[in-house]
N, C-alpha and C positions, 0 to 999 in steps of 0.2 A: 524601387526594389533592387535595381542594379547596384546602387550605393550600399545597400544593406548587405547584398551578397559579397561585394568586394570587402567590406569591413569584416564580415563574418569569416571569410577565407583568410584574411590577415590575422585575425585572432587565432584561428585554428592553426595557422603556421607557427605562431608563437607558442601555442600550447604543446607543440611537438617537442619543445625543450623539457616539458614536464612528463608527458607520457605519450605513447603511440595512439593513433586513432583506434577507437574501439571497433571490433569486427562487426561486419554486417553479414550474418550467416543465414543461409537458407536452411530451414528446418524441415527435414524430410517427413518426419512424423506428422507435423501439423499440416504440411502441404498436401499430404495424402488424404488426411481427414477432410479437409475443406476444398479439395480439388482446385487449389490455387498455389501460386508461388508465395509462400509465407517466409518472410525474412525477418530475423530478429536483430535489432540494433542493440548490441550488448553493453549497455551503460553500466551493468553490474560488474564489468571488468576494468573499470578505471582504478587507479591506486586506492581510492576510498570507497570503491564498490557502489558508486552512484554518480549521476551526472552533475551533482552539485559543485564539484570541484571546478567545473568550467566557469560558472558564474562568479565564484569566489576569485578565481584567477584573474578574470578580466576586470572586475571591480577593484581588486586590490592593486594590481599593476597600474591601472589608470590613476588611482588615488595617490600613488607614489611619484608620479611624474612631476618634475619641477620642484620637488621638496628637498631641502638640504638635510633634514633629519627624518628618520623613520617615524611614521605615525603609529599611534596605538589603534588597533582595530578592535571593534566590539561587536558582538552578535548575541542573539538570543535564539537558542535552538535546543531540542532534545534529541536530534537525530542527524540526518545526513548533512544538513547545512553546517552544523557545528564541526563535523569531521572534515568537510571540505575547507572551511576557514582555518582549522587547526593545521591541516596539511600544508596549506599555502603559507601560513605564518612561518613554519619551520623551513619551507623551501626558500622563501624570500628573506628569511632572517629578520623578521619583524615581530614585535610583541602583539599579543592578542589576549583579550579578556572575553571569555565565553560564559554566558549566563545560561544555566539549565534549571528546570524545575527540580524541586527537592525529590519528587517522585520518579526521576529519571532512573532507569535500570542501571545497576553498577557496570554492566557489560558495555553500555554506550559511553559511560563516563570514562572507563578504562581505555576504550578505543580512541576516544578523542584525545586523552592524555598521551597516548602512544604516538599519534600522528603529530601532535604539536610539541611534544617534549618540554624542555625548560622555557620555551618562548611563550607558552600560553599559561594562563591561570583560569581555572574553572571556578565559578561561583554558583552555588546552589541556592536559588531563591524562589519561594512561592510554591504552592501546591498546584497551581494552574498556570498555563502558559501566559495568560494575560498579565499576571503578576510578574512573571519572569521578564516579559518584554518591557514592562514599565520600569523595572529596576535597571535593566540594561541601558535603556535610553537615558534615564536619569544619570547613571554613572558616566555614560559617554559624554553627555553635556558638561558634567562637572569636571571631567578630566580632559576635555577638548579632544576627544578621540574621533574616530571615523566609524560611523555605524554601518554595518553591512546587512541590509534587508535580505531575507531568504528568497524573495521573488519579485517584489514590486519596485524594481529600479531598472533604469534603462541599461546600465552597464551589466547588471546580472542577466537580464533578458538577452542581451547581445552575446554574452558568454555562452548561454544555453543554445543560442542559434547555431553554434558550431557543430552541434549534432546533425543539423540539416545539411551543413556544408560537407560534412563527411559522408552522409548518405548519398548526396548527389555525386561526389567524386567516386565513391565505391560502386555505385550502381550505374553511373554514366548518364543518368537522367533522373527526372522526378518519377517516383512510383505512381501507380494508379491510386493508391490510398495509403495514408499514414495514420496509424492508430496511436493516439496520444493519451497518456495518463494525465489527469488534471487534479492538482491540489490547489496551490495558490496561483497557478497559471503561468509561471515563469518559463517552463519548458515549452508548453504549447504556444505561448506568445512568441517565443524565439523561433520555433520551427515554422509557424505560419507567416511570420515576418519575412523569413528567408524565401519560402516557396510561393507565397501569395496564392494566386489562382491557378498555378501550374498543376496542382494535384487536388485530390479530395482528402477530407479529414474525418476521423471519428474521434470524438472527445469522450473519454471514459472516466467516470467518477465512482467512488464507492457510494452505495446507497445512504450510508450514514454520514456522508460529508459532501453532499452534492451542492457545493457553493456556487459553481458556475451556472447550474440549472436555475438556482434561486435568483441569481443576478439577471439572467436572461429573462426570467418571468417578470421581475420587478423593474427591469430596465436600468438597473444600477446595482453595485455591490451591496448586499445586505447580509447581516450576521445570521447564521443559522441558530435556531433556538437550542438545538442539541446536536452534538457531534459524537459519533461512534469512533473511538480511537483505535479500533483494531487495525485498520489500514493506516498506520501511523504516518507513513510517508506521504499520504494524500488526505489526511484528516484535517482539513482547514475550515475554520468557521466562517471566514469571509474572504472571497477572492480579492486580489489586489485591484486597486482603481486603475492603474496603468495597464496591467495585464488584461483586465476586462475590456478596456477600450480597444485593445488590439484584437481581442477575440470576438467582440460584438458583431463584426461583419459576417461571422460564420454561423449564425443562428440556424440556418437551414441545413447545415451539415449534420451528420449523425451525432446524436448526443445520447449516451447510455449511462444508466446508473446500475452498478453491479452489486448483487447481494454478497455481503461479507461471507456468509456460509458457503455459497456456491464457489466463491473465490478460493476457498480452502481446498476444494476438489482439484482445482488447477495447480495449486501449490504442491499437493501430494503427487499429482500426475507428472509434473515436471521433474520432481525429485526422483520418483520411482522409474520413470520411463527414460527421461533424458539425462538424469544425474545432475540436474541444474538446481541449485539452491537459490530461491528468490525470496525477497521480502514481500509482504502482501501487496504493496503498491507496485512492485516490480512485475507482478503477475496480472495486473488489471487488463492490460491490452491483449494478452493472450486469452484470458477468460472471455473477453468481449467478442471474440470470434464466434462463439456459440450463438450469438444473437444476430450475426451478419452472414450466415452461411450462404444464403441465396445471392446476396449482393456482391460477395467477393469471389464467387466461383469463376475461375479462369483468369483472375487478375493478379497483378503483382502488388503485394501488401507488405508494408513495413510496420512491424510492431516495435515500439520503443520499450525496451526492458529497462526500467528506470533505476533499479537497484537490487542489491542482494544482502543488505545488512539485516540478517535474520538471526535472532537469538534462539538457539535450539531448545531452550527451556520452554519455548512457546509451541514446540512440535506436538505435544499431547493435545493441546487445545485445538490446534489446526486439524489434527486427525479426528478429534471428537466432532468438530463442527462439520467437517466433510462427511462423516458418517451420518450425522443427523440430516444434513441436506439430501443425501442420497437415499434416505429412508432405511438405512442399515443399522441404526441404533436409536432406540426409543426409551423413554422413561415413563413409568406408569405409577399411579397410586392404585394399588390392588386392594379390593375389599374381599377379605378372606374369611370364610366361616371358621369360628373358633371351635373346632372339633378335632379330635385326634385323627391324623392321617391327611388333613386338608392340604398341608404343604406338600406332602408326598404326591397327592393327586395332581397338584398344579405342576410340579416338576415333571410329571409324566406327560404333560402336554407339550413339552419342549421337543423340538426336532433335533436331528443329529448335528445341525450347524448353528443351533441357537445357544448362545453363551450368556450366562448371567454375569454382569459386570458390577452390579450394585444391588445390595439387599439389606434393608433395614425393616425390622418387624417389631411393632409395639403391641404386646398382648395386654388387653384390658379385661380382667376377669369378670367384670360386671356386664360385659356386652357380648352379644352373640357373634359379632364380627370384629375382626381386627384390621388395621390398616398396614399395608406394606409398601414401602418405596422400593421399586425394582427397576433396574436398568438392564436391558437385553440388547445384545449385539448379534446380528445374523448375516447371512450372505446374500439374501434377496428380500426386497420389501414385502413380497407376497407371504413370507413366513409369518409376518405379524398378523395378517388376516386369518390364517389358519389357527394361530395360537389364541387369538381373541375369540374366535368362534368356539373352539373347544372349551375355553374357560367359561364363557357365558352359558354354554349348554350345561355345565356342571355347577352353576350357582355362584360363580365368581363374577365380579364386575370390575372393570378397570377404566381409569380415567387417564388418557394420554396427556402428559404435561410437558412433552418434549418442546413444544413451541409456546408454552405459557411462560412468558418472560419473567413474570413475578415469582411464580411458584418454582420454576426450574432454577432460577438464580438463588433462591433461598434454600431449596432442599438438595439440589444436585451438587 
């Protein structure tokens, strides 16, 4: 481990040519809530607003050693890895070809172009990442380029380990607990390689992309049958083989899977209270504190905030999901009597803080009842109990479809 620490510190020292160490900040708001010293390692404050630049820096500078001509670097990514590689291509003055899915939002494409400038070329291939990855590797082989994996490579893992080197230098010691977001496992493998058994860890995955949990259960990396892409920075179908081997010894540490909807409440909280914009993956470790309240009381806890590449066009969705999780917004199929004044009666049931956000009514003259799709927002979950009680007493019936994935996705 001493050799790993020495190498990591040396990489971190070289990184200072590119950007300053990201701050390790005590968060007073979170510390008060959890009665602990909660420190945030702000990887959202790197030049590309994520830790991915570290692995790209180390892998690319190592690949250039001893070469007389600059290599062509190739990667496949729709997010932070692409931006880290693009930034380093421009910084090092080398060419890069970045493959992205056709479905990549234009905002991410634009940012990647901005970081890489004229030295990179972006190729949009495939509707799904597997197709993009295959195209990138085929091109790399044909052009004799150097492929840069997003997480499953020793040089990348060592680059990410510099996060741990900075934490130790800034804190003066290992903390009691480090809370790590897990996607492909590069960051968590790097941090655990550096600290080893000097501290404890909590590994946090999104519920819709828990590839580490699946690998721990199977004893080897296995592909998930389905991945929810909402937490795009950590939505990985299969953890890396190398990263898993490095994380295998920590099976008995804390492992949590976080609901994507609950995560949205933390995104909103950090924005409204702290003025900090995070991407969903960047908020995983902070949200996980809700499940560790008893274990962390009185301890020094470092949460690694992995990134802040957030597209504000997603904010309405984040707010909606947060309200649904908190029980403040619901959608119903309302069975309404087809008589004059029925709608007026129902509106009379609404309280002073109940707001209709969606209303679609289909009147069918040959029936005694009509169906209404209605969305209601309120300030306390108990308001819905009162509303439904009044409605049922007057002959209305309502089916809550808020958590019905099929119906809500089709109708809402």
